[in-house]
C-alpha positions in Angstrom: -107.7 -20.8 101.7 -107.5 -22.3 98.2 -104.1 -22.7 96.6 -104.0 -22.0 92.9 -100.6 -22.6 91.1 -99.7 -19.8 88.7 -97.1 -20.5 86.1 -94.1 -18.2 85.9 -94.0 -18.2 82.1 -97.3 -16.9 80.9 -96.4 -17.5 77.2 -96.9 -21.2 77.7 -100.5 -20.7 78.9 -103.1 -21.3 76.1 -106.6 -20.1 76.1 -109.2 -22.8 76.4 -112.3 -22.5 74.3 -114.7 -25.4 75.0 -114.5 -28.5 77.1 -111.0 -27.3 78.4 -109.6 -27.7 74.8 -107.8 -25.1 72.7 -109.1 -24.0 69.3 -106.4 -26.1 67.6 -107.4 -29.2 69.5 -111.1 -28.7 68.8 -110.4 -28.3 65.1 -108.2 -31.4 64.9 -110.4 -33.6 67.0 -113.5 -32.6 65.0 -111.6 -33.2 61.7 -110.6 -36.6 63.0 -114.2 -37.4 64.0 -115.6 -36.2 60.6 -113.2 -38.6 58.9 -113.1 -41.5 61.4 -116.8 -42.0 62.3 -118.2 -42.3 58.8 -115.3 -44.7 57.9 -116.3 -46.9 60.9 -119.9 -47.2 59.7 -118.8 -47.7 56.1 -116.4 -50.5 57.0 -118.9 -52.1 59.4 -121.9 -51.9 57.1 -121.3 -52.3 53.4 -117.7 -53.7 53.8 -119.0 -56.4 56.2 -116.0 -56.1 58.6 -116.6 -57.0 62.2 -116.8 -54.1 64.8 -113.2 -54.8 66.1 -111.6 -54.5 62.7 -113.7 -51.4 61.7 -112.8 -49.7 65.0 -109.1 -50.5 64.6 -109.2 -48.9 61.1 -111.0 -45.9 62.5 -108.3 -45.5 65.2 -105.5 -45.7 62.6 -107.2 -43.0 60.5 -107.9 -40.7 63.4 -104.4 -41.1 65.0 -102.7 -38.4 62.8 -105.5 -35.9 63.7 -105.0 -36.7 67.4 -101.2 -36.3 67.2 -101.5 -33.0 65.4 -103.8 -31.7 68.1 -101.8 -32.9 71.1 -98.1 -33.3 70.3 -95.9 -30.3 70.7 -92.1 -30.2 71.3 -90.1 -27.0 72.1 -93.2 -24.9 71.2 -93.5 -26.4 67.7 -96.6 -28.3 66.7 -96.3 -31.7 64.9 -96.7 -30.4 61.3 -93.8 -27.9 61.8 -91.6 -30.6 63.2 -92.4 -32.9 60.3 -91.7 -30.0 57.8 -88.3 -29.4 59.4 -87.4 -33.1 59.2 -88.4 -33.3 55.6 -86.4 -30.2 54.8 -83.3 -31.6 56.5 -83.5 -35.1 55.1 -84.8 -34.5 51.6 -84.8 -30.9 50.4 -81.6 -29.4 51.6 -78.1 -30.6 50.5 -76.2 -32.9 52.9 -73.0 -30.8 52.6 -73.2 -27.3 54.0 -70.0 -25.5 53.3 -69.0 -22.7 55.6 -69.0 -19.5 53.7 -68.4 -15.9 54.8 -68.8 -12.6 53.1 -65.2 -11.4 52.9 -65.5 -7.7 52.2 -61.8 -7.3 52.3 -61.4 -9.6 49.3 -63.9 -7.5 47.4 -62.0 -4.3 48.1 -58.7 -6.0 47.2 -60.2 -7.2 43.9 -61.5 -3.8 43.1 -58.1 -2.2 43.9 -56.4 -4.7 41.5 -58.9 -3.8 38.8 -58.3 -0.1 39.3 -54.5 -0.6 39.0 -55.0 -2.6 35.8 -57.2 0.1 34.3 -54.6 2.8 35.2 -51.8 0.6 33.7 -53.8 0.2 30.4 -54.5 3.9 30.3 -50.9 4.8 30.9 -49.8 2.4 28.2 -52.1 4.0 25.7 -50.8 7.4 26.6 -47.2 6.4 25.9 -48.1 4.9 22.5 -49.8 8.1 21.3 -53.5 7.1 21.7 -55.8 9.6 23.1 -55.4 9.5 26.9 -58.4 8.9 29.1 -58.0 10.2 32.7 -59.2 7.8 35.2 -59.7 9.4 38.6 -58.5 7.6 41.7 -61.1 6.4 44.0 -61.5 8.0 47.3 -61.8 5.9 50.4 -65.5 5.7 51.2 -66.5 7.1 54.6 -69.9 5.6 55.4 -70.1 7.3 58.8 -70.2 10.8 57.2 -73.8 12.0 56.8 -75.0 13.0 53.3 -75.0 16.7 52.6 -78.4 18.2 51.9 -78.7 20.5 48.9 -78.6 23.5 51.2 -75.2 22.4 52.7 -73.5 21.9 49.3 
């Protein structure tokens, strides 16, 4: 009886299209061939380089295409890894301060402003200016459902 290994994680299995290659690999290899092979013939013919130097230049030009097709680390292809490295080294700031959203500080600041407004209004009422009544804020209860127009 034939033994066929079946991987436990089926998300790592990629569908093969042609010559046991994935679509990504086919596109990258064909792109490398479209750039590298004409370069080889241009360097060998009109540029008068020997075949060894022309093939070495062809390999150097095709190497990024090959790496983009084959290299993958932690499920990320090469261009995403390079993009992350560029972001970390050049685009983002080196110092990343720890910041939190302190909702208590916002409530405390609002309470302080409300007290200041009440103090100013009370001061104007004592001096004879027309008084403006500032209602106290009610504690918000977000768990309470909104009343529909029929319930009001």
